[in-house]
Structures are given as C-alpha cells and as structure tokens.
Backbone as ProteinMPNN parsed JSONL, in Angstrom:
{"seq_chain_A": "QVRLVESGGGLVQPGESLRLSCIASGMNFRIVDMEWHRQAPGEERELVAKITAGGATDYIDAVKGRFTASRDYARNTLYLQMSSLKPDDTARYYCHVPYYRGSQWWGQGTQVTVSS", "coords_chain_A": {"N_chain_A": [[101.181, 62.604, 93.542], [101.234, 65.713, 95.138], [101.371, 66.153, 98.61], [100.736, 67.717, 101.675], [100.97, 67.564, 105.092], [100.089, 68.842, 108.053], [100.824, 68.987, 111.592], [100.773, 69.093, 115.216], [99.681, 71.311, 116.401], [97.76, 73.015, 119.002], [96.303, 73.804, 122.235], [97.715, 76.207, 124.213], [99.262, 77.999, 126.95], [100.009, 81.519, 127.319], [103.413, 82.321, 126.683], [104.311, 79.742, 126.541], [105.535, 76.933, 124.54], [105.413, 75.445, 121.222], [105.814, 72.92, 118.729], [105.396, 72.76, 115.379], [104.785, 70.487, 112.697], [105.278, 69.504, 109.295], [104.661, 67.164, 107.034], [105.853, 66.232, 103.962], [104.936, 64.833, 100.831], [105.14, 63.144, 97.646], [106.709, 64.845, 96.172], [109.852, 66.418, 95.273], [111.496, 66.976, 97.917], [113.919, 68.12, 98.491], [114.447, 70.2, 96.754], [112.665, 72.268, 96.85], [111.476, 75.48, 97.859], [109.953, 76.422, 100.943], [107.188, 77.418, 103.035], [105.666, 78.81, 105.994], [102.44, 79.769, 106.802], [99.818, 81.679, 108.359], [96.452, 82.005, 109.589], [94.229, 83.959, 111.205], [90.994, 84.074, 112.833], [88.706, 85.905, 110.908], [90.672, 87.333, 109.699], [93.1, 87.992, 107.085], [95.068, 85.488, 105.423], [98.446, 85.168, 106.355], [101.932, 85.362, 105.595], [104.356, 83.755, 107.532], [106.891, 82.568, 107.908], [109.735, 81.777, 105.922], [111.583, 79.223, 104.254], [114.302, 78.294, 102.436], [115.217, 75.935, 99.822], [117.8, 75.315, 100.439], [117.925, 75.834, 103.109], [118.032, 78.409, 104.165], [116.554, 80.997, 106.081], [113.748, 83.212, 106.735], [111.752, 85.652, 108.406], [108.649, 87.127, 109.496], [108.424, 90.3, 111.165], [106.952, 90.135, 113.514], [107.369, 87.624, 114.617], [110.041, 87.189, 114.767], [112.917, 86.016, 116.427], [111.412, 84.466, 118.096], [110.196, 82.374, 116.723], [111.285, 79.533, 114.867], [112.093, 78.18, 111.834], [112.707, 75.057, 110.29], [114.094, 72.237, 108.503], [113.942, 68.765, 107.8], [115.659, 66.801, 105.811], [115.902, 64.074, 105.504], [113.573, 63.088, 106.519], [111.672, 64.328, 105.035], [110.345, 66.539, 106.118], [109.044, 69.56, 107.341], [109.498, 72.0, 109.845], [108.194, 74.128, 112.467], [109.298, 75.738, 115.072], [107.951, 77.191, 117.83], [108.196, 79.622, 120.222], [107.745, 81.353, 123.378], [105.005, 82.014, 123.105], [102.216, 84.076, 122.182], [98.935, 85.487, 122.767], [98.207, 86.746, 120.358], [99.326, 85.101, 118.48], [97.526, 83.171, 117.98], [95.973, 81.195, 115.634], [95.214, 79.464, 112.566], [97.629, 77.403, 111.264], [99.493, 76.982, 108.324], [101.208, 74.903, 106.06], [103.123, 75.574, 103.184], [103.966, 75.273, 99.784], [105.387, 77.302, 97.562], [105.978, 77.052, 94.851], [105.982, 74.388, 92.702], [106.378, 72.209, 90.139], [104.829, 73.884, 88.511], [102.699, 74.736, 90.079], [101.222, 75.953, 93.169], [101.113, 74.687, 96.535], [99.178, 73.623, 99.307], [98.828, 72.682, 102.742], [96.39, 71.245, 105.016], [96.276, 72.573, 107.343], [96.878, 73.402, 110.838], [95.591, 73.961, 114.043], [96.445, 76.528, 116.259], [96.138, 77.696, 119.461], [96.453, 80.214, 121.743], [96.045, 80.899, 124.965], [95.087, 81.974, 128.208]], "CA_chain_A": [[100.44, 63.785, 93.946], [101.835, 66.42, 96.276], [100.545, 66.195, 99.809], [101.352, 68.36, 102.829], [100.152, 67.244, 106.26], [100.572, 69.518, 109.252], [100.428, 68.49, 112.903], [101.489, 69.712, 116.316], [98.958, 72.42, 116.998], [97.074, 72.73, 120.247], [95.976, 74.897, 123.141], [98.784, 76.459, 125.164], [99.17, 79.265, 127.669], [101.013, 82.496, 126.896], [104.77, 82.034, 127.128], [104.678, 78.359, 126.278], [106.093, 76.614, 123.219], [104.876, 74.364, 120.41], [106.536, 72.647, 117.49], [104.566, 72.281, 114.28], [105.444, 69.667, 111.68], [104.605, 69.369, 108.002], [105.262, 66.063, 106.28], [105.623, 66.408, 102.529], [105.067, 63.639, 100.008], [104.813, 63.351, 96.242], [107.508, 65.936, 95.633], [111.266, 66.369, 95.615], [111.578, 67.876, 99.075], [115.238, 68.769, 98.571], [114.633, 71.297, 95.803], [111.596, 73.271, 96.936], [111.332, 76.428, 98.95], [108.727, 76.166, 101.681], [106.748, 78.53, 103.867], [104.581, 78.687, 106.966], [101.483, 80.871, 106.837], [98.787, 81.522, 109.395], [95.237, 82.783, 109.393], [93.407, 84.124, 112.394], [89.585, 84.3, 112.474], [88.379, 87.236, 110.416], [91.854, 87.98, 109.141], [93.667, 87.371, 105.898], [96.188, 84.594, 105.657], [99.699, 85.897, 106.273], [103.177, 84.617, 105.603], [105.031, 83.825, 108.821], [108.298, 82.191, 107.782], [110.178, 81.134, 104.686], [112.834, 78.482, 104.32], [114.663, 77.898, 101.082], [115.646, 74.548, 99.655], [119.101, 75.18, 101.094], [117.803, 76.018, 104.551], [118.035, 79.803, 104.594], [115.241, 81.344, 106.641], [113.343, 84.596, 106.905], [110.567, 85.699, 109.246], [108.032, 88.42, 109.69], [108.937, 90.944, 112.376], [106.155, 89.76, 114.685], [107.799, 86.343, 115.185], [111.509, 87.098, 114.812], [113.454, 85.748, 117.756], [110.541, 83.531, 118.83], [109.886, 81.232, 115.861], [112.394, 79.023, 114.07], [111.737, 77.193, 110.817], [113.793, 74.14, 109.932], [113.628, 71.129, 107.675], [114.678, 67.508, 107.905], [115.627, 66.251, 104.461], [115.758, 62.609, 105.587], [112.176, 62.782, 106.861], [110.762, 65.149, 104.208], [109.513, 67.236, 107.089], [109.25, 70.962, 107.665], [109.128, 72.289, 111.226], [108.151, 75.491, 112.968], [109.417, 75.793, 116.526], [107.369, 78.448, 118.286], [108.455, 79.846, 121.642], [107.193, 82.593, 123.935], [103.769, 82.25, 122.358], [101.349, 85.158, 122.618], [97.56, 85.331, 122.257], [98.155, 87.199, 118.965], [99.777, 84.017, 117.61], [96.406, 82.262, 117.756], [95.615, 81.132, 114.214], [95.443, 78.178, 111.913], [98.936, 77.467, 110.616], [99.508, 76.209, 107.095], [102.431, 74.636, 105.33], [102.903, 76.028, 101.805], [105.018, 75.213, 98.777], [104.973, 78.36, 96.634], [106.105, 76.664, 93.45], [106.508, 73.076, 92.369], [105.714, 71.681, 88.945], [103.874, 74.823, 87.942], [101.594, 75.064, 90.984], [101.498, 76.095, 94.59], [100.509, 73.597, 97.278], [98.844, 73.942, 100.685], [98.313, 71.669, 103.628], [95.044, 71.515, 105.547], [96.441, 73.451, 108.48], [96.779, 72.915, 112.215], [95.136, 75.089, 114.87], [97.208, 76.932, 117.434], [95.389, 78.611, 120.308], [97.239, 80.664, 122.889], [95.076, 81.511, 125.859], [95.206, 81.634, 129.619]], "C_chain_A": [[101.088, 64.4, 95.183], [100.856, 66.439, 97.436], [101.37, 66.796, 100.94], [100.439, 68.134, 104.023], [100.794, 67.856, 107.5], [100.079, 68.82, 110.512], [101.162, 69.29, 113.966], [100.795, 70.888, 116.973], [98.294, 72.019, 118.304], [96.763, 73.99, 121.014], [97.105, 75.035, 124.162], [98.554, 77.794, 125.851], [100.224, 80.235, 127.131], [102.373, 82.173, 127.501], [105.243, 80.619, 126.866], [105.141, 78.166, 124.835], [105.305, 75.495, 122.546], [105.808, 74.145, 119.233], [105.555, 72.065, 116.473], [105.42, 71.473, 113.304], [104.606, 69.658, 110.409], [105.333, 68.284, 107.226], [104.859, 66.21, 104.817], [105.807, 65.079, 101.795], [104.697, 63.981, 98.573], [105.606, 64.458, 95.581], [108.967, 65.699, 95.992], [111.535, 67.404, 96.697], [112.872, 68.682, 99.07], [115.356, 70.01, 97.694], [113.6, 72.4, 95.931], [111.791, 74.218, 98.108], [110.0, 76.147, 99.648], [108.427, 77.339, 102.615], [105.761, 78.038, 104.921], [103.736, 79.964, 106.873], [100.54, 80.642, 108.001], [97.597, 82.41, 109.072], [94.426, 82.77, 110.672], [91.959, 84.359, 111.96], [89.345, 85.737, 112.042], [89.53, 87.986, 109.796], [92.283, 87.287, 107.846], [94.821, 86.444, 106.29], [97.476, 85.389, 105.468], [100.891, 84.943, 106.307], [103.874, 84.822, 106.948], [106.535, 83.595, 108.661], [108.539, 81.546, 106.426], [111.426, 80.329, 104.977], [113.127, 77.972, 102.922], [115.037, 76.42, 101.029], [116.971, 74.294, 100.372], [119.082, 75.439, 102.581], [117.89, 77.441, 105.054], [116.631, 80.22, 105.015], [115.015, 82.853, 106.69], [112.008, 84.597, 107.627], [109.93, 87.08, 109.213], [108.5, 88.977, 111.031], [108.231, 90.442, 113.636], [106.639, 88.469, 115.35], [109.307, 86.206, 115.257], [111.992, 86.943, 116.249], [112.622, 84.789, 118.569], [110.272, 82.261, 118.027], [111.13, 80.839, 115.078], [111.881, 77.954, 113.113], [112.96, 76.332, 110.504], [113.21, 73.014, 109.091], [114.554, 69.939, 107.828], [114.557, 66.803, 106.56], [115.439, 64.735, 104.474], [114.313, 62.208, 105.833], [111.174, 63.541, 106.0], [109.802, 65.97, 105.074], [109.994, 68.661, 107.327], [108.767, 71.183, 109.095], [108.976, 73.793, 111.446], [108.163, 75.398, 114.486], [108.956, 77.176, 116.986], [107.564, 78.559, 119.789], [107.844, 81.169, 122.074], [105.895, 82.978, 123.224], [102.903, 83.303, 123.021], [99.926, 84.894, 122.127], [97.432, 85.761, 120.79], [98.66, 86.14, 117.98], [98.67, 83.009, 117.323], [95.947, 82.346, 116.307], [95.689, 79.68, 113.763], [96.716, 78.329, 111.093], [98.991, 76.476, 109.456], [100.931, 76.072, 106.555], [102.158, 74.957, 103.854], [104.151, 75.816, 100.968], [104.648, 76.212, 97.694], [105.079, 77.994, 95.168], [106.722, 75.284, 93.338], [105.701, 72.539, 91.207], [104.571, 72.583, 88.491], [102.739, 75.229, 88.848], [102.11, 75.391, 92.382], [100.682, 75.04, 95.321], [100.337, 74.005, 98.73], [98.494, 72.68, 101.444], [96.95, 72.08, 104.153], [95.092, 72.405, 106.779], [96.342, 72.738, 109.818], [96.519, 74.112, 113.113], [96.052, 75.292, 116.067], [96.385, 77.959, 118.191], [96.22, 78.929, 121.539], [96.31, 81.446, 123.801], [95.338, 81.061, 127.289], [93.85, 81.211, 130.181]], "O_chain_A": [[101.438, 63.705, 96.137], [99.667, 66.706, 97.263], [102.532, 66.443, 101.143], [99.258, 68.476, 103.972], [101.873, 67.455, 107.934], [99.048, 68.148, 110.501], [102.064, 70.069, 113.658], [101.264, 71.405, 117.987], [98.265, 70.843, 118.668], [96.935, 75.101, 120.514], [97.411, 74.089, 124.888], [97.756, 78.614, 125.396], [101.222, 79.807, 126.551], [102.477, 81.801, 128.669], [106.435, 80.327, 126.958], [105.14, 79.096, 124.028], [104.626, 74.707, 123.204], [106.502, 75.062, 118.793], [104.965, 71.008, 116.694], [106.607, 71.741, 113.116], [103.383, 69.787, 110.451], [106.479, 68.462, 106.812], [103.677, 66.301, 104.486], [106.715, 64.306, 102.1], [104.027, 64.98, 98.315], [105.209, 64.959, 94.529], [109.29, 64.906, 96.876], [111.774, 68.576, 96.403], [112.914, 69.799, 99.585], [116.283, 70.8, 97.876], [113.655, 73.379, 95.187], [112.21, 73.819, 99.195], [109.043, 75.693, 99.021], [109.305, 78.14, 102.935], [105.116, 77.002, 104.764], [104.258, 81.079, 106.867], [100.473, 79.546, 108.558], [97.717, 83.421, 108.381], [93.998, 81.721, 111.155], [91.719, 84.799, 110.835], [89.739, 86.675, 112.735], [89.386, 89.146, 109.408], [91.884, 86.158, 107.558], [95.45, 86.602, 107.336], [97.59, 86.186, 104.537], [100.865, 83.888, 106.942], [103.965, 85.948, 107.437], [107.347, 84.337, 109.213], [107.675, 80.871, 105.866], [112.231, 80.695, 105.834], [112.299, 77.302, 102.305], [115.156, 75.752, 102.057], [117.227, 73.189, 100.851], [120.101, 75.284, 103.253], [117.829, 77.666, 106.263], [115.644, 79.844, 104.383], [115.955, 83.648, 106.687], [111.219, 83.662, 107.486], [110.596, 88.078, 108.936], [108.918, 88.231, 111.916], [108.846, 90.337, 114.697], [106.352, 88.239, 116.525], [109.807, 85.201, 115.761], [111.539, 87.64, 117.158], [113.061, 84.334, 119.625], [110.135, 81.183, 118.605], [111.924, 81.689, 114.677], [111.308, 76.95, 113.535], [114.09, 76.818, 110.461], [111.993, 72.862, 108.983], [115.769, 70.079, 107.965], [113.5, 66.278, 106.21], [114.868, 64.178, 103.536], [113.874, 61.135, 105.418], [109.966, 63.42, 106.201], [108.61, 66.07, 104.787], [111.186, 68.92, 107.491], [107.752, 70.622, 109.507], [109.544, 74.611, 110.722], [107.167, 75.026, 115.107], [109.509, 78.197, 116.577], [107.141, 77.681, 120.54], [107.474, 81.999, 121.243], [105.717, 84.12, 122.799], [102.854, 83.415, 124.246], [99.737, 84.149, 121.165], [96.626, 85.191, 120.055], [98.446, 86.268, 116.774], [98.853, 82.096, 116.518], [95.582, 83.414, 115.814], [96.162, 78.801, 114.485], [96.857, 79.275, 110.319], [98.6, 75.315, 109.577], [101.73, 77.007, 106.597], [101.085, 74.644, 103.338], [105.259, 76.141, 101.394], [103.679, 75.989, 96.968], [104.367, 78.547, 94.33], [107.832, 75.039, 93.812], [104.478, 72.428, 91.288], [103.491, 72.112, 88.134], [101.878, 76.003, 88.429], [103.266, 75.139, 92.72], [99.679, 74.552, 94.799], [101.211, 74.642, 99.32], [97.942, 71.732, 100.887], [96.419, 73.128, 103.785], [94.067, 72.931, 107.21], [95.805, 71.635, 109.924], [97.153, 75.156, 112.963], [96.385, 74.351, 116.787], [95.98, 78.975, 117.627], [96.635, 78.036, 122.278], [95.845, 82.529, 123.447], [95.752, 79.93, 127.542], [93.746, 80.884, 131.363]]}, "name": "protein", "num_of_chains": 1, "seq": "QVRLVESGGGLVQPGESLRLSCIASGMNFRIVDMEWHRQAPGEERELVAKITAGGATDYIDAVKGRFTASRDYARNTLYLQMSSLKPDDTARYYCHVPYYRGSQWWGQGTQVTVSS"}
C-alpha cells in the first residue's frame, strides 16, 4: 500500500527557513513524478512544486527563487526547502503522487505557519 508521510512543518518568523520531508513507501519511488501542494484556511489547495522522476523541477511564480524541491532516491524521500518564508506561505503542505498504479496519492500534510 502506498503511504506518504510528511514532516518538518512548524511555526517560524518571516524570513526564516524550513525543510519539509515526505517519506514514501509501498511504491517504486524512482519512477514516479511527485508534487508539493498547499492549502491555506478558506482557500483551495494549490500546486506549489513539481519534481519529475528524473529530478526536473518546476514551481509556481509565488515561490520561485525561495523554494527548492529535491528527492533522495536512497531514502525514498521528497524534500521541500523553503527559504525567505512569508506570512502568505502559511498553509498545510501536502506531498502528492499524481499517478501511480492508476491512482493519485496524498499524504496527511504538515502545517507551516509564518508569523511574527
């Protein structure tokens, strides 16, 4: 069974950094594209970053130059390094596999709060 478990969220001040992790199990991590999404209270969930099976990345404009997605194939782990955090980055962040064995898969999310 596919399982995605996020961690690394927390409360930080504006300008600080966090690194989110997503440990994947029950899947062939080397062949799947993966994504980070986020959802703020009262807002729709939005795609933040994509990373292909080969490691190519893409980001929404709001986080370009501040967020970096990466993956560790030995640890079956997806990362999101977030720098220069802003209050607008406050949201629950989710790890997502858009397609594997005919389905999409979500983690439970990790909360990021940016506040002074």
